[in-house]
C-alpha positions as CSV (number, residue, x, y, z in Angstrom):
1,M,31.3,-24.5,-90.4
2,S,34.7,-24.0,-89.9
3,R,37.5,-26.1,-91.3
4,A,40.9,-28.4,-90.1
5,G,42.8,-25.5,-92.2
6,D,41.0,-22.6,-90.0
7,D,42.2,-23.7,-87.0
8,P,45.3,-21.1,-86.1
9,R,47.7,-24.2,-85.3
10,G,46.8,-26.3,-88.6
11,Q,45.8,-28.9,-86.9
12,R,42.5,-30.7,-87.6
13,R,40.0,-31.0,-84.9
14,D,39.3,-34.8,-84.9
15,G,41.5,-35.4,-81.5
16,R,43.9,-37.5,-83.0
17,G,47.7,-36.3,-83.3
18,H,50.9,-38.8,-84.0
19,Q,50.4,-41.0,-86.8
20,R,52.7,-42.7,-89.0
21,G,51.0,-42.7,-92.5
22,V,49.0,-39.3,-92.7
23,A,47.1,-38.5,-95.4
24,R,46.3,-34.9,-95.5
25,A,42.6,-34.0,-97.1
26,E,44.0,-30.6,-98.3
27,G,45.9,-30.0,-101.4
28,R,49.7,-29.4,-101.5
29,S,49.8,-27.7,-104.6
30,G,50.1,-24.2,-104.6
31,R,49.1,-23.8,-100.8
32,T,52.9,-23.6,-99.8
33,A,53.8,-21.6,-102.3
34,Q,52.6,-18.5,-100.9
35,A,54.2,-15.2,-101.7
36,P,56.8,-13.8,-99.3
37,S,54.5,-11.2,-98.0
38,A,51.5,-13.8,-97.5
39,R,53.6,-16.0,-95.3
40,A,53.6,-16.0,-91.6
41,R,55.8,-13.2,-89.9
42,T,55.6,-14.4,-86.6
43,C,55.0,-17.9,-85.2
44,D,52.0,-19.0,-82.9
45,P,52.6,-19.7,-79.2
46,A,52.4,-23.5,-79.2
47,R,55.0,-23.8,-81.7
48,A,56.8,-21.5,-80.1
49,A,56.7,-23.3,-77.0
50,A,57.5,-26.6,-78.7
51,F,60.9,-24.9,-80.3
52,D,61.9,-23.7,-76.7
53,V,61.5,-27.2,-75.3
54,L,63.6,-28.3,-78.0
55,R,66.2,-26.0,-77.3
56,E,66.3,-26.7,-73.8
57,V,66.3,-30.3,-73.9
58,S,69.7,-29.6,-76.4
59,D,71.4,-26.7,-74.8
60,A,70.9,-27.7,-71.0
61,D,70.6,-31.6,-71.3
62,A,67.2,-31.0,-70.1
63,Y,64.3,-33.7,-69.8
64,A,61.6,-33.0,-71.9
65,N,58.8,-34.2,-69.3
66,L,60.3,-31.9,-66.8
67,V,61.0,-28.8,-69.0
68,A,57.2,-28.8,-71.2
69,P,55.0,-28.5,-68.2
70,R,56.9,-25.9,-66.5
71,L,57.2,-23.9,-69.8
72,L,53.5,-24.3,-70.8
73,A,52.2,-23.1,-67.3
74,A,54.5,-20.1,-67.8
75,R,52.9,-19.3,-71.2
76,G,49.5,-19.7,-69.9
77,L,48.9,-22.6,-72.8
78,A,46.4,-24.8,-71.8
79,G,43.6,-26.9,-73.7
80,R,44.7,-28.0,-77.3
81,D,46.8,-25.6,-77.8
82,A,49.3,-27.2,-74.7
83,A,48.2,-30.5,-76.2
84,F,49.6,-29.4,-79.8
85,A,52.7,-28.0,-78.1
86,T,53.7,-31.2,-76.1
87,E,53.0,-33.5,-79.2
88,L,55.0,-31.1,-81.3
89,A,58.1,-31.4,-78.9
90,Y,57.6,-35.0,-78.1
91,G,57.2,-36.3,-81.3
92,T,59.7,-34.8,-83.0
93,L,62.3,-35.7,-80.3
94,R,61.1,-38.9,-80.8
95,M,61.3,-39.5,-84.2
96,R,64.2,-36.7,-84.6
97,G,66.2,-39.7,-86.3
98,R,63.7,-40.4,-89.0
99,Y,63.5,-37.0,-89.9
100,D,67.2,-36.3,-90.1
101,A,67.2,-39.2,-92.5
102,V,64.5,-37.3,-94.5
103,L,66.3,-34.0,-94.0
104,S,69.7,-35.2,-95.2
105,L,68.0,-36.0,-98.4
106,V,66.9,-32.6,-99.2
107,V,69.4,-30.4,-97.3
108,D,72.5,-29.5,-99.3
109,R,74.8,-30.2,-96.5
110,A,75.6,-32.2,-93.5
111,L,72.9,-31.7,-91.2
112,D,76.0,-30.9,-88.5
113,Q,76.9,-27.8,-90.5
114,L,73.3,-26.3,-90.0
115,D,73.0,-23.9,-86.9
116,P,71.3,-26.3,-84.1
117,R,68.2,-23.7,-83.8
118,V,67.6,-23.9,-87.6
119,L,68.0,-27.7,-87.7
120,D,65.3,-27.8,-84.7
121,V,62.9,-25.7,-86.9
122,L,63.4,-27.8,-89.7
123,R,62.5,-31.0,-87.3
124,L,59.5,-29.3,-85.9
125,G,58.2,-28.8,-89.3
126,T,59.1,-32.1,-90.5
127,H,57.2,-33.7,-87.9
128,Q,53.8,-31.7,-88.6
129,L,54.2,-32.7,-92.3
130,L,55.0,-36.5,-91.8
131,G,54.1,-37.3,-88.5
132,M,50.8,-35.0,-87.4
133,R,47.4,-34.1,-89.0
134,V,48.5,-30.7,-90.1
135,P,47.6,-29.2,-93.6
136,A,50.7,-28.5,-95.4
137,H,50.3,-25.0,-95.9
138,A,50.0,-24.3,-92.2
139,A,53.1,-26.4,-91.2
140,V,55.0,-24.6,-93.4
141,S,53.9,-21.3,-93.0
142,Q,53.8,-21.4,-89.3
143,T,57.4,-23.1,-89.1
144,V,58.6,-20.3,-91.4
145,G,57.2,-17.5,-89.4
146,L,59.0,-19.3,-86.2
147,A,62.3,-19.5,-87.9
148,R,61.8,-15.6,-88.6
149,E,60.7,-14.4,-85.7
150,R,63.7,-16.7,-83.7
151,I,66.7,-16.7,-86.0
152,G,66.3,-14.6,-88.9
153,A,65.0,-13.7,-92.7
154,G,68.1,-16.0,-93.9
155,P,67.6,-19.0,-92.2
156,A,63.4,-18.5,-92.8
157,Q,64.5,-18.6,-96.5
158,L,66.0,-22.0,-96.1
159,V,63.2,-23.3,-94.0
160,N,61.0,-22.5,-96.3
161,A,62.8,-24.0,-99.3
162,V,63.6,-27.4,-97.3
163,L,59.8,-27.8,-96.1
164,R,58.1,-27.1,-99.4
165,K,60.3,-29.8,-100.8
166,I,59.3,-32.3,-98.3
167,A,55.8,-31.5,-98.5
168,A,55.8,-32.4,-102.1
169,D,55.7,-36.2,-101.2
170,D,53.9,-38.6,-98.2
171,T,55.4,-39.8,-95.3
172,E,55.8,-43.6,-96.8
173,T,57.4,-42.2,-100.1
174,W,60.1,-40.2,-98.0
175,L,60.5,-43.5,-95.5
176,E,61.3,-45.8,-98.8
177,R,63.8,-42.8,-99.8
178,A,65.4,-42.6,-96.5
179,E,65.7,-46.5,-95.6
180,Q,67.5,-46.6,-99.5
181,A,69.7,-44.3,-98.9
182,A,70.3,-46.2,-95.1
183,G,72.1,-49.3,-97.8
184,S,71.1,-53.0,-97.5
185,D,71.8,-53.2,-93.5
186,P,68.7,-54.3,-92.2
187,D,69.6,-52.6,-88.8
188,Q,69.9,-49.5,-90.5
189,R,66.9,-49.1,-92.4
190,L,65.0,-50.2,-89.1
191,A,66.8,-47.5,-87.5
192,V,65.4,-45.1,-90.0
193,R,62.0,-46.3,-90.1
194,W,61.5,-46.5,-86.3
195,S,63.8,-43.7,-85.3
196,H,66.2,-45.3,-83.1
197,P,70.0,-45.6,-82.8
198,A,71.1,-48.5,-84.7
199,W,73.1,-50.1,-81.9
200,M,69.7,-49.7,-79.8
201,V,67.9,-51.8,-82.7
202,R,70.8,-54.6,-82.2
203,A,70.5,-54.5,-78.7
204,L,66.7,-54.8,-78.7
205,R,66.7,-57.9,-80.9
206,E,69.1,-59.3,-78.4
207,A,67.4,-58.7,-75.9
208,L,63.9,-60.1,-77.1
209,V,65.7,-63.1,-78.4
210,G,67.7,-63.9,-74.8
211,H,64.5,-63.0,-72.9
212,G,62.9,-65.9,-75.1
213,R,60.9,-63.7,-77.5
214,P,61.0,-64.3,-81.0
215,A,63.1,-61.6,-83.2
216,E,60.4,-61.3,-85.5
217,E,58.9,-59.0,-82.8
218,L,61.5,-56.5,-83.1
219,A,59.5,-53.9,-85.4
220,A,56.8,-54.3,-83.5
221,L,58.9,-53.4,-80.2
222,L,60.2,-50.4,-82.1
223,A,57.1,-49.0,-83.2
224,A,55.4,-49.4,-79.8
225,D,58.5,-47.2,-78.6
226,D,57.4,-44.4,-81.1
227,E,53.5,-44.1,-79.6
228,P,53.1,-41.8,-76.8
229,P,52.1,-43.5,-73.7
230,R,48.9,-43.2,-72.1
231,V,48.9,-41.7,-68.7
232,T,48.8,-44.3,-66.1
233,L,47.5,-43.8,-62.5
234,V,48.3,-45.7,-59.4
235,A,45.6,-46.0,-56.5
236,R,47.6,-46.3,-53.5
237,P,46.2,-49.4,-51.4
238,G,44.6,-47.9,-47.9
239,L,44.6,-44.3,-49.0
240,V,42.2,-44.6,-52.1
241,E,40.2,-47.4,-54.0
242,T,41.0,-48.3,-57.5
243,E,36.9,-48.1,-58.2
244,E,37.2,-44.6,-56.7
245,T,39.9,-43.4,-58.8
246,L,38.5,-44.7,-62.2
247,R,35.1,-42.7,-60.8
248,Q,37.1,-39.5,-60.2
249,A,38.8,-39.9,-63.7
250,G,35.6,-40.6,-65.7
251,P,33.5,-42.8,-67.8
252,E,36.5,-43.3,-70.7
253,A,38.8,-44.1,-67.8
254,R,39.6,-48.0,-67.3
255,A,41.3,-50.1,-65.3
256,G,45.0,-51.5,-65.6
257,Q,45.7,-55.0,-67.4
258,L,48.3,-56.2,-65.3
259,A,48.2,-54.1,-61.8
260,P,45.2,-54.2,-59.8
261,T,45.9,-50.8,-58.7
262,A,46.3,-49.0,-62.1
263,V,43.9,-46.7,-63.7
264,V,44.5,-45.6,-67.4
265,L,43.2,-42.2,-68.3
266,P,42.0,-41.2,-71.5
267,G,43.7,-37.8,-71.5
268,G,43.8,-34.5,-69.7
269,D,45.7,-33.1,-66.6
270,P,45.9,-35.9,-63.9
271,R,46.6,-33.3,-61.4
272,A,42.8,-32.2,-61.8
273,L,41.8,-35.3,-59.8
274,P,41.4,-34.8,-56.1
275,A,43.3,-38.1,-55.1
276,V,46.2,-37.3,-57.2
277,R,46.2,-33.6,-55.7
278,D,46.6,-35.1,-52.2
279,G,48.7,-37.9,-52.8
280,A,46.6,-40.8,-52.5
281,A,47.0,-41.6,-55.8
282,G,50.1,-40.9,-58.4
283,V,51.2,-41.1,-61.9
284,Q,53.1,-44.5,-62.6
285,D,53.8,-46.7,-65.4
286,E,51.6,-50.1,-64.7
287,G,55.0,-51.7,-65.1
288,S,56.5,-49.9,-62.5
289,Q,53.7,-50.6,-60.4
290,L,53.5,-54.4,-61.0
291,V,57.1,-54.9,-59.9
292,A,56.4,-53.0,-57.1
293,L,53.4,-55.7,-56.2
294,L,55.5,-58.5,-57.0
295,L,58.3,-57.9,-54.7
296,A,55.7,-57.1,-52.0
297,A,53.5,-60.5,-52.5
298,A,56.7,-62.5,-52.8
299,P,56.5,-65.5,-50.0
300,L,59.5,-65.2,-47.7
301,D,60.0,-66.8,-44.5
302,G,60.0,-65.2,-41.0
303,P,59.0,-61.6,-40.0
304,D,57.6,-59.1,-42.5
305,A,58.5,-55.9,-41.0
306,A,61.5,-53.9,-42.4
307,W,61.7,-53.0,-45.6
308,L,64.4,-51.2,-48.0
309,D,64.2,-49.0,-51.2
310,L,67.8,-49.0,-51.9
311,C,67.4,-46.2,-54.6
312,A,64.2,-44.5,-54.0
313,G,64.4,-41.6,-56.0
314,P,62.0,-40.2,-57.5
315,G,59.4,-42.2,-55.3
316,G,56.5,-43.9,-57.3
317,K,57.5,-47.3,-56.0
318,T,58.4,-46.2,-52.5
319,A,54.8,-44.7,-52.0
320,L,53.2,-47.7,-53.4
321,L,55.4,-49.9,-51.4
322,G,54.9,-47.8,-48.4
323,A,50.9,-48.1,-48.5
324,L,51.2,-51.6,-48.8
325,A,53.5,-51.9,-45.8
326,A,51.3,-49.8,-43.7
327,G,48.6,-52.1,-44.4
328,R,50.7,-55.1,-42.5
329,G,52.1,-52.4,-40.0
330,A,55.7,-52.5,-41.6
331,H,58.3,-49.8,-41.8
332,V,60.3,-48.8,-45.1
333,V,63.2,-47.4,-45.3
334,A,63.8,-45.1,-48.3
335,N,67.5,-44.3,-49.4
336,D,68.5,-42.3,-52.0
337,V,72.3,-40.8,-52.9
338,T,71.1,-37.3,-54.0
339,P,69.2,-34.7,-51.5
340,H,67.1,-33.6,-54.4
341,R,65.5,-37.0,-55.3
342,A,65.4,-37.5,-51.6
343,D,63.4,-34.9,-51.5
344,L,61.2,-36.2,-54.2
345,V,60.8,-39.0,-52.3
346,T,59.4,-37.4,-49.6
347,Q,56.9,-35.5,-51.4
348,A,55.6,-38.7,-53.3
349,V,54.8,-40.4,-49.7
350,R,53.1,-37.2,-48.1
351,A,49.8,-38.6,-47.6
352,L,50.9,-42.0,-46.1
353,A,50.6,-41.9,-42.0
354,P,53.9,-40.2,-40.4
355,G,56.5,-43.2,-39.7
356,T,55.3,-45.1,-42.3
357,V,58.3,-44.4,-44.3
358,E,61.6,-43.0,-43.3
359,V,63.6,-41.1,-46.4
360,R,67.2,-40.8,-46.0
361,T,70.3,-39.7,-47.9
362,G,73.2,-42.3,-48.5
363,D,75.1,-44.4,-50.9
364,G,73.6,-47.7,-51.4
365,R,76.9,-49.6,-52.1
366,E,77.7,-49.3,-48.5
367,T,74.3,-50.1,-46.8
368,G,75.1,-53.9,-47.0
369,E,77.9,-53.3,-44.8
370,E,76.3,-50.9,-42.4
371,E,73.1,-52.9,-41.6
372,P,73.9,-56.4,-42.3
373,G,70.9,-58.8,-42.5
374,R,68.6,-56.1,-41.4
375,Y,65.8,-55.9,-43.9
376,D,62.9,-58.6,-44.7
377,R,62.3,-57.1,-48.5
378,V,64.4,-55.3,-50.4
379,L,64.2,-53.1,-53.8
380,V,66.9,-52.4,-55.7
381,D,65.6,-49.9,-58.5
382,A,69.0,-49.5,-60.3
383,P,70.0,-46.7,-62.1
384,C,70.0,-47.9,-65.7
385,T,69.7,-46.7,-69.4
386,G,66.1,-46.4,-69.6
387,L,66.0,-48.4,-73.1
388,G,62.8,-49.6,-71.5
389,A,61.4,-45.9,-71.1
390,L,61.8,-44.5,-74.5
391,R,57.9,-43.9,-75.3
392,R,57.8,-41.6,-72.3
393,R,61.6,-40.2,-72.3
394,P,62.0,-39.1,-76.1
395,E,65.5,-37.5,-75.5
396,A,66.9,-40.7,-73.9
397,R,67.3,-42.7,-77.4
398,W,69.9,-40.0,-78.8
399,R,71.9,-39.6,-75.4
400,R,72.8,-43.1,-74.4
401,T,75.4,-44.6,-76.1
402,P,76.8,-48.6,-75.6
403,A,79.5,-47.2,-73.2
404,D,76.9,-46.2,-70.8
405,L,76.3,-50.1,-70.4
406,T,79.8,-50.0,-69.2
407,S,79.6,-47.4,-66.7
408,L,76.4,-48.2,-64.9
409,G,76.8,-52.3,-65.4
410,G,79.4,-51.7,-62.1
411,L,77.2,-49.8,-60.5
412,Q,74.1,-52.2,-60.7
413,R,76.2,-55.1,-59.5
414,D,77.3,-53.5,-56.4
415,L,74.0,-52.2,-55.7
416,L,72.2,-55.5,-55.8
417,G,75.3,-56.9,-53.8
418,S,74.8,-55.0,-51.2
419,A,71.1,-55.7,-50.9
420,L,72.1,-59.4,-51.0
421,R,74.1,-58.4,-47.9
422,A,71.3,-56.0,-46.6
423,V,68.7,-58.9,-46.5
424,R,68.3,-61.3,-43.8
425,V,68.3,-65.1,-44.5
426,G,64.9,-66.1,-45.7
427,G,64.4,-62.5,-47.0
428,V,63.7,-61.5,-50.5
429,V,65.4,-58.9,-52.7
430,G,63.8,-57.7,-56.0
431,Y,65.9,-56.3,-58.5
432,V,64.4,-54.1,-61.0
433,T,65.8,-52.3,-64.2
434,C,63.6,-50.3,-66.8
435,S,65.5,-51.9,-69.3
436,P,65.3,-55.2,-70.8
437,H,68.8,-55.2,-72.1
438,L,70.8,-58.5,-71.2
439,A,73.9,-56.4,-69.7
440,E,71.7,-54.8,-67.2
441,T,69.3,-57.4,-66.4
442,T,70.4,-61.2,-66.6
443,L,74.2,-60.5,-66.8
444,V,74.1,-58.5,-63.8
445,V,72.0,-61.1,-61.7
446,T,74.4,-63.9,-62.6
447,D,77.2,-61.6,-61.7
448,A,75.8,-60.4,-58.6
449,H,75.0,-64.2,-57.6
450,R,78.6,-65.3,-58.2
451,A,80.2,-62.5,-56.4
452,A,77.6,-63.2,-53.3
453,R,78.5,-67.0,-53.2
454,K,82.6,-66.0,-52.9
455,A,81.5,-63.8,-50.3
456,G,79.7,-66.4,-48.4
457,V,76.3,-65.0,-49.2
458,E,73.9,-68.1,-50.8
459,V,70.8,-66.8,-52.9
460,E,68.1,-68.3,-55.3
461,V,66.1,-66.7,-57.7
462,I,62.5,-67.4,-57.0
463,D,60.2,-68.4,-59.7
464,P,57.8,-65.6,-59.9
465,A,55.1,-67.1,-61.8
466,P,53.1,-68.4,-58.8
467,T,53.5,-64.5,-57.5
468,L,52.3,-63.1,-60.4
469,R,49.5,-64.9,-60.6
470,Q,48.8,-64.2,-57.1
471,V,48.7,-60.1,-58.2
472,T,47.6,-60.6,-61.6
473,D,44.7,-63.1,-61.4
474,A,46.0,-64.9,-64.9
475,D,49.7,-66.5,-65.9
476,H,50.8,-63.8,-68.3
477,A,53.3,-66.0,-69.5
478,D,54.4,-63.6,-72.0
479,A,55.9,-61.7,-69.2
480,L,58.2,-64.7,-67.8
481,T,61.4,-65.6,-69.3
482,P,63.4,-69.0,-69.3
483,A,66.0,-67.1,-66.6
484,G,62.9,-67.1,-64.3
485,T,62.3,-63.1,-64.3
486,V,59.5,-60.9,-65.1
487,Q,60.2,-59.1,-68.5
488,L,57.4,-56.6,-69.7
489,W,57.3,-55.3,-73.3
490,P,55.6,-52.1,-74.5
491,H,54.4,-53.8,-78.1
492,L,52.8,-57.0,-75.7
493,H,51.8,-55.6,-72.4
494,G,51.5,-51.6,-73.2
495,T,53.9,-50.7,-70.2
496,D,57.6,-49.9,-70.1
497,A,60.1,-52.7,-70.8
498,M,60.4,-53.2,-67.0
499,S,62.6,-56.2,-65.9
500,L,62.5,-58.0,-62.3
501,T,64.5,-60.5,-60.7
502,L,63.3,-61.9,-57.5
503,L,66.0,-63.4,-55.2
504,R,66.0,-65.0,-51.6
505,R,69.0,-65.2,-49.3
506,L,69.5,-68.8,-48.4
507,A,72.9,-68.4,-45.9
């Protein structure tokens, strides 16, 4: 029988990947101190692919979820090799802050003085040692081989020395040391343990409290951000039933807990399912599905035939709205400001009957002036910091800064103001962000409401509780805020932290 250490990737065969407190059954002493002639001189393809994902994310400002599938396909990696490479790349990006704090205790110079390639290799090795079930000897040997092959013999010696030091102690020991080095500031200590920038830690605490949740949930929220999300499908009504999607997904798939259209997969490639290939189903977070369903179910006065998705790209919510609209004889206009994202919308709605969704390119800030009072329902899925989707966008936490809140805030207010002019009297607007930050949710709605009133447009916030019960068959009181909005949370609902405010135009 082969042992875990015999696996060429060094990964155990129990199918488990990212873990916080990893106990390695293989001994450390002796196994990581091979003679130079015994160490790997080349790297395995999975680790090489993970390294290249990190380099593209760093050098080209790329997104890992776009780079990784393309790169893995080009290298011919599939099955366990592809899964290992994906976890190694995503996990390293996600936990970069934690690993940099540990590396700072071991490396004899400031990390920003290292060759960025060397730093990425060190992060990959640290993730294998402290965040994955990879035996220490395999993690060190294979990562040194990666450094030697891609960077050179000198850097490989540094990588070997650093990783051998890290391999000498377990994850919790290193975390305690890194927290001590962070000082007495609780936010800095949480930032190290849960690998978030300190400003995000503070912002998420304020978001919890501002939306009516106890601050004591902060650690659970940060921990949930660090867990890879399960792949969730949407079964688009009228195109495929949820039960049929479950059947195609296999016996280990389960129905969602919030959206009746959601199917949660146990793993694997969703593109293998016929419903996904033909566009009847698609990959979409359950929270994203729910906010679209709530907008479509919100009560309104008068006709219900003209719907608008003001910021439609890449098209997941548009496709779900289009499927719902088709069942009611309604028509959806899907607008996006860039042709590329509009093309993604066209692809997303390909399974719908021709004419159900009209895809167009334009500046959503101008729609309210160009088409005043035309629409019965309007979705504003506003560009935001994405602080609610840190699970699936691991590089986002290191790219965003507090300055983004200011730059995006004006755009969010303009788009919501345009939507409130574009909806007819009696119609409904759904303002959505994938962020719980108060500056992107409550404050934007308050300011847009005030600006609309000055312009002679009267609106009211709709209590979402009855619609939430109608759609989900449950109260879900933990998703309702004192401000009368829906706020989802990764640690409570297993979704992205989607926010939805429903507004009705009165005059």
